[in-house]
C-alpha positions in Angstrom: 6.9 170.0 -70.9 7.9 173.4 -72.1 11.3 173.7 -71.3 13.9 171.4 -70.3 13.1 170.9 -67.1 10.5 168.4 -65.7 10.2 166.9 -62.4 11.5 163.4 -61.4 8.7 163.3 -58.4 5.1 164.9 -58.1 3.8 164.6 -54.4 0.1 165.8 -54.0 0.9 168.1 -51.2 -0.6 170.1 -49.7 -3.6 169.1 -52.0 -6.8 170.6 -52.4 -7.3 173.9 -50.7 -11.0 175.6 -50.4 -10.6 179.3 -51.7 -13.1 181.5 -53.3 -13.0 181.8 -56.5 -12.3 186.2 -56.1 -9.3 185.0 -53.6 -7.6 182.7 -55.7 -5.4 185.6 -57.4 -4.4 187.2 -53.9 -4.0 183.2 -53.0 -0.9 183.7 -55.3 0.2 186.9 -54.3 0.5 186.0 -50.9 2.6 182.9 -51.7 5.3 185.4 -53.3 5.0 187.2 -50.3 5.8 184.6 -47.7 9.0 184.0 -49.4 10.1 187.0 -49.8 9.1 188.2 -46.3 10.3 184.7 -44.8 13.5 183.4 -47.0 14.2 186.6 -48.7 13.7 184.7 -51.8 12.2 186.1 -55.1 9.9 183.9 -57.6 9.4 183.5 -61.2 5.9 181.3 -62.1 4.5 180.1 -65.8 1.8 178.6 -66.6 2.2 174.9 -69.0 0.5 171.9 -69.8 2.6 169.6 -68.1 1.3 166.7 -69.1 0.5 165.9 -72.9 -2.3 162.9 -72.9 -3.9 165.3 -69.5 -5.7 168.5 -70.3 -4.6 170.0 -67.4 -3.2 173.4 -67.4 -1.3 174.0 -64.2 1.0 177.7 -62.8 3.6 176.6 -61.7 5.3 179.0 -59.3 9.4 178.8 -58.8 11.6 179.9 -55.5 14.7 181.8 -56.7 17.1 181.4 -53.7 20.5 182.9 -53.5 22.4 179.9 -54.9 19.5 179.9 -58.1 16.1 178.2 -58.6 14.2 175.9 -55.8 15.1 172.3 -56.6 10.9 172.0 -55.7 8.0 173.6 -57.3 4.7 174.2 -56.6 2.2 173.7 -59.3 -1.5 175.0 -58.8 -4.1 173.9 -60.8 -7.4 175.9 -60.5 -10.7 173.6 -59.3 -14.5 173.9 -58.9 -14.6 175.7 -55.0 -10.4 176.0 -54.6 -6.9 175.0 -55.7 -5.9 172.1 -56.3 -1.7 172.1 -55.3 0.8 169.7 -55.9 4.7 170.0 -54.7 6.9 168.3 -58.2 11.0 168.3 -58.1 14.1 166.4 -59.0 15.9 164.0 -57.5 14.4 161.7 -55.1 11.1 162.7 -52.9 12.2 165.3 -50.7 9.5 165.6 -47.3 11.1 169.2 -46.3 10.2 170.0 -49.7 6.9 169.6 -49.5 6.7 171.2 -45.4 7.9 174.5 -47.8 5.2 175.1 -50.2 2.6 173.6 -47.5 3.7 176.2 -45.0 3.8 178.8 -47.8 -0.1 177.9 -48.7 -1.2 177.9 -45.2 0.3 181.1 -45.0 -1.1 183.0 -47.6 -4.8 181.3 -46.8 -4.6 183.0 -43.4 -3.2 186.0 -44.7 -6.2 185.7 -47.4 -8.5 189.0 -47.0 -6.5 191.4 -45.2 -5.4 194.7 -46.4 -2.6 197.3 -46.7 -3.0 201.1 -47.5 -0.9 202.2 -50.4 -1.0 206.0 -51.2 -0.9 206.9 -54.7 -0.6 209.7 -56.9 -2.3 210.8 -60.4 -2.3 214.0 -63.0 -5.2 215.0 -65.0 -4.7 217.0 -68.4 -7.6 218.3 -70.3 -7.1 217.3 -74.4 -8.0 219.6 -76.6 -11.5 220.9 -76.0 -14.3 221.8 -79.8 -13.3 225.5 -78.8 -9.9 227.4 -77.4 -12.2 229.2 -74.6 -13.4 226.0 -73.2 -9.9 225.3 -71.3 -10.5 225.7 -67.8 -8.0 225.2 -64.7 -9.3 224.2 -61.2 -9.0 227.2 -58.9 -8.9 225.3 -55.1 -8.4 222.4 -53.4 -11.5 219.7 -52.8 -11.8 216.7 -50.7 -14.0 214.0 -51.8 -14.9 210.6 -50.4 -12.3 208.6 -48.4 -9.8 211.1 -48.7 -9.4 211.5 -52.4 -7.8 215.4 -52.7 -7.8 217.0 -56.2 -5.3 220.1 -56.0 -4.5 222.6 -59.1 -0.9 222.0 -60.0 1.2 225.9 -60.3 1.5 225.9 -64.2 0.7 225.4 -67.4 1.7 222.2 -69.8 1.6 223.2 -73.4 1.5 220.0 -76.4 1.7 219.9 -80.0 -2.6 220.0 -81.3 -3.4 218.6 -84.7 -5.2 221.3 -86.2 -5.2 221.3 -90.7 -4.2 225.8 -91.4 -3.6 226.4 -94.9 -2.4 222.7 -95.5 -0.4 223.1 -92.7 0.1 220.9 -89.3 -0.1 223.4 -86.6 -1.2 224.2 -83.3 -0.2 224.8 -79.6 -2.5 223.3 -77.0 -2.2 224.5 -73.1 -3.4 222.6 -70.0 -3.3 223.0 -66.5 -2.9 219.3 -64.1 -4.9 218.2 -61.3 -2.7 216.2 -59.3 -4.9 213.7 -57.7 -4.0 212.1 -54.1 -5.1 209.1 -53.3 -4.9 206.1 -50.8 -5.7 202.2 -51.6 -6.7 199.3 -49.7 -5.3 196.2 -51.2 -3.5 193.1 -50.7 -0.7 193.7 -53.2 -0.4 197.8 -55.4 0.6 195.6 -58.1 -2.6 193.3 -58.5 -5.8 194.8 -57.0 -4.3 198.5 -55.4 -3.3 199.5 -58.9 -6.8 198.6 -60.4 -8.7 199.9 -58.1 -6.9 203.6 -58.2 -7.3 203.2 -62.2 -11.3 202.3 -61.6 -11.5 205.2 -59.2 -9.4 207.5 -61.7 -11.1 206.8 -64.7 -14.8 207.8 -62.4 -13.3 210.7 -61.4 -12.0 212.1 -64.7 -15.5 211.2 -66.1 -17.2 213.7 -63.8 -15.0 216.1 -64.1 -15.8 216.2 -67.9 -19.3 216.0 -67.1 -18.8 219.1 -65.0 -16.9 221.2 -67.3 -18.0 220.1 -70.2 -14.6 219.5 -71.4 -12.8 216.3 -72.0 -10.2 216.0 -69.6 -8.3 212.2 -69.6 -5.3 210.5 -66.9 -2.1 211.7 -67.9 0.0 210.2 -65.3 0.0 207.5 -63.2 -1.5 205.8 -60.7 1.8 205.4 -58.9 2.3 204.3 -55.4 5.7 206.6 -56.1 4.3 209.6 -54.4 6.8 212.2 -54.6 9.2 210.9 -57.8 10.5 213.2 -60.0 10.8 212.1 -63.8 14.9 212.1 -65.2 14.8 214.8 -68.1 11.3 215.8 -67.5 9.9 219.5 -67.9 7.3 219.5 -65.3 5.4 216.9 -62.7 4.5 214.5 -65.3 6.3 212.2 -67.6 7.5 212.7 -71.5 9.6 214.8 -73.3 7.3 215.7 -75.7 5.4 219.0 -74.6 6.8 222.2 -73.0 6.1 223.5 -69.3 5.8 226.7 -67.7 5.5 227.3 -64.4 5.4 231.1 -64.9 4.0 231.6 -68.3 0.1 233.4 -67.3 -0.8 234.5 -70.9 -1.4 230.8 -71.4 -2.8 229.4 -68.8 -6.5 228.6 -68.7 -8.8 230.7 -66.2 -9.4 229.5 -62.9 -13.1 227.0 -62.4 -14.5 226.1 -59.2 -15.4 222.0 -59.3 -19.2 222.3 -58.6 -19.9 221.0 -55.1 -22.2 218.2 -56.0 -19.1 216.3 -57.3 -18.6 214.6 -54.2 -21.7 213.3 -54.0 -21.8 212.3 -57.3 -18.9 210.3 -57.4 -19.5 208.4 -53.9 -22.6 207.1 -55.9 -21.0 206.1 -58.7 -18.2 204.3 -57.2 -21.4 202.1 -55.7 -22.8 202.4 -59.2 -19.7 200.8 -60.5 -19.1 197.7 -58.5 -23.0 196.9 -60.4 -22.1 197.8 -63.1 -25.5 200.0 -63.5 -26.8 201.8 -66.9 -26.3 205.2 -65.3 -22.6 204.2 -65.0 -22.3 202.7 -68.1 -24.4 205.9 -69.6 -21.3 208.5 -68.1 -17.9 206.8 -69.4 -19.5 206.1 -72.5 -20.7 209.5 -72.6 -17.4 210.8 -71.3 -15.8 208.7 -74.4 -18.0 210.7 -76.7 -15.9 214.0 -75.1 -12.7 212.6 -75.4 -13.2 211.9 -79.4 -15.5 214.0 -80.7 -13.1 216.9 -81.5 -10.4 214.9 -83.7 -13.1 211.4 -84.5 -17.0 213.7 -84.8 -18.6 210.4 -86.8 -17.6 208.0 -83.8 -18.4 210.9 -81.3 -22.1 210.3 -82.3 -22.0 207.2 -81.6 -20.8 206.9 -78.3 -23.4 210.0 -77.5 -26.1 208.3 -79.0 -25.5 204.7 -76.9 -25.1 207.5 -73.6 -29.1 208.4 -74.8 -30.3 204.9 -75.7 -29.0 203.9 -72.3 -30.8 206.2 -70.3 -33.7 205.7 -72.2 -33.9 202.3 -71.3 -33.6 203.3 -67.6 -37.1 205.1 -67.8 -38.6 202.7 -70.7 -39.6 199.3 -71.0 -37.8 197.9 -74.1 -40.0 197.0 -77.1 -38.5 193.8 -78.8 -39.8 192.1 -82.1 -42.1 189.5 -81.6 -40.7 187.2 -84.0 -36.8 187.7 -84.1 -36.7 189.5 -80.2 -34.7 192.2 -81.7 -34.8 195.5 -79.6 -37.4 197.6 -82.3 -38.2 201.7 -81.7 -34.9 202.7 -80.9 -35.1 206.0 -83.1 -38.7 206.8 -81.6 -37.1 206.4 -78.1 -34.3 208.8 -78.8 -36.2 211.1 -79.8 -38.7 211.1 -76.7 -35.4 211.3 -74.8 -34.1 214.6 -76.4 -37.9 216.4 -76.2 -37.7 215.6 -72.5 -34.4 218.5 -72.7 -34.3 219.9 -75.2 -36.2 222.7 -77.7 -38.7 221.3 -80.3 -36.3 223.3 -82.7 -32.7 221.2 -81.5 -34.8 218.0 -81.9 -36.3 218.9 -85.5 -32.5 219.3 -86.1 -31.4 215.4 -85.4 -34.1 214.3 -87.7 -31.1 212.9 -89.3 -29.7 211.5 -86.7 -30.1 208.1 -86.4 -30.0 207.7 -90.3 -26.4 208.9 -90.2 -25.8 206.9 -87.2 -26.5 203.6 -89.2 -24.2 204.6 -92.3 -21.4 204.5 -89.9 -22.3 201.2 -88.4 -23.1 199.8 -91.2 -21.5 201.6 -94.2 -18.6 203.4 -92.4 -19.4 206.5 -93.3 -17.8 209.3 -91.6 -20.2 212.4 -91.6 -17.4 215.2 -90.4 -14.5 216.8 -91.2 -12.9 213.9 -90.9 -11.7 212.8 -95.0 -10.0 216.2 -95.3 -8.0 215.6 -92.3 -9.8 218.1 -89.8 -9.4 220.9 -92.3 -12.1 223.7 -93.3 -12.5 222.5 -97.2 -13.7 225.0 -99.1 -15.5 227.3 -97.3 -18.0 227.8 -100.3 -20.2 231.1 -99.8 -22.8 229.4 -101.8 -23.2 225.7 -101.1 -24.4 224.4 -97.3 -21.8 222.8 -95.2 -22.6 219.3 -94.3 -19.5 218.1 -92.5 -19.6 221.5 -90.6 -22.7 221.5 -89.5 -22.4 217.9 -88.6 -19.9 219.0 -86.1 -21.0 221.8 -85.1 -24.4 221.9 -85.1 -25.9 217.5 -84.5 -23.1 216.7 -82.8 -23.1 219.7 -80.4 -26.9 218.9 -79.8 -26.2 215.1 -79.2 -23.7 215.8 -77.1 -26.2 218.4 -75.0 -29.2 215.7 -75.1 -26.5 213.0 -73.3 -24.8 215.6 -70.3 -28.7 216.7 -70.0 -29.7 213.8 -69.4 -26.9 212.5 -67.3 -27.6 215.4 -65.5 -31.4 214.6 -64.7 -30.4 210.6 -63.9 -28.3 211.8 -61.5 -30.5 214.2 -59.3 -28.2 217.0 -60.0 -29.6 220.5 -59.3 -30.3 223.3 -61.8 -29.9 222.7 -65.4 -26.3 222.2 -67.3 -24.9 225.0 -69.4 -24.8 224.6 -73.3 -21.6 223.4 -74.2 -20.5 226.3 -76.9 -21.4 229.4 -74.3 -18.5 231.1 -73.1 -17.7 231.3 -69.8 
């Protein structure tokens, strides 16, 4: 045993319980809910290997009564087609203790599949974009599938922004917030409920970022404590390293409508997310590129290329080497995909993109201004600035290609705007 407690007796009761694999975690949670609901007991647990000579690990559940830990415990071991359970205890074998755990497990099995609606709230914020004019805020309330609501928050949050100006790290980034209110049907908020909400907010944030071509991220939540306030916080979200103003309109980003297609695309991609489809992967990877490209442009390029390659694989059969079975022809596939959505001149300017990608992946090369801490360098009047050209030409075109292919794959009407075109 891993501590000084060891059982004096072990009874194979309740015994084997047939449970599908995807319900086993819920089974554990249902037992703890039973102990709380029926006996007003809490519980604790641990995973142990009770016998040195038997390589079986069990999950041990302990009922914490008002008088201390219960004299018996439930051991649960994973098995094919279900779980095997034992009641173990100290002192003399006690049928009543076995009946306690039999009642708990029986109740848990009956409760499997039941769900409770839990309301939750989260806040989205915009990360620093490539250029200041790309800051935006939601102009009006938006309702999506299953009653998910996006609400513009009155006010602006400012944070320090890392920008190397004359050797001094300086700058302020201002963002409006989007409040997101939703409901999760779950067996436990802190188990499947919170996870489901997190997955949906992650997808939503990626779609909002695609729509506005700016990086948005989850700033706070999701929390089931709707309406709570943070002690000492300047505004509606947690933390002290920001300033909040509900009245300074000079820092407020301009209002922008969320495109009407967002609701339909979000509903479709929720289904794709459950299947882990290629289009779902490509969208999340594109979002990763938006999030990192400002401060980590070389990694941003990897993300956009991965997104493009994933979508190219949706329309072209991958070629493999007959000798080693490795996928070949990636460069040509990327160029064909790019040529279908951007101009010939832009495709030409991407000529070195795969060489740059490979140098980063295989040789740890950084192609942007990472090596000079994001500064502007010498600003030569006579020599080309390769780092600047990489960030504001190559990387920007790769971003444009990835976004345009997502636009087409998702069958969104119209054409996406250029990422550097002022609104």
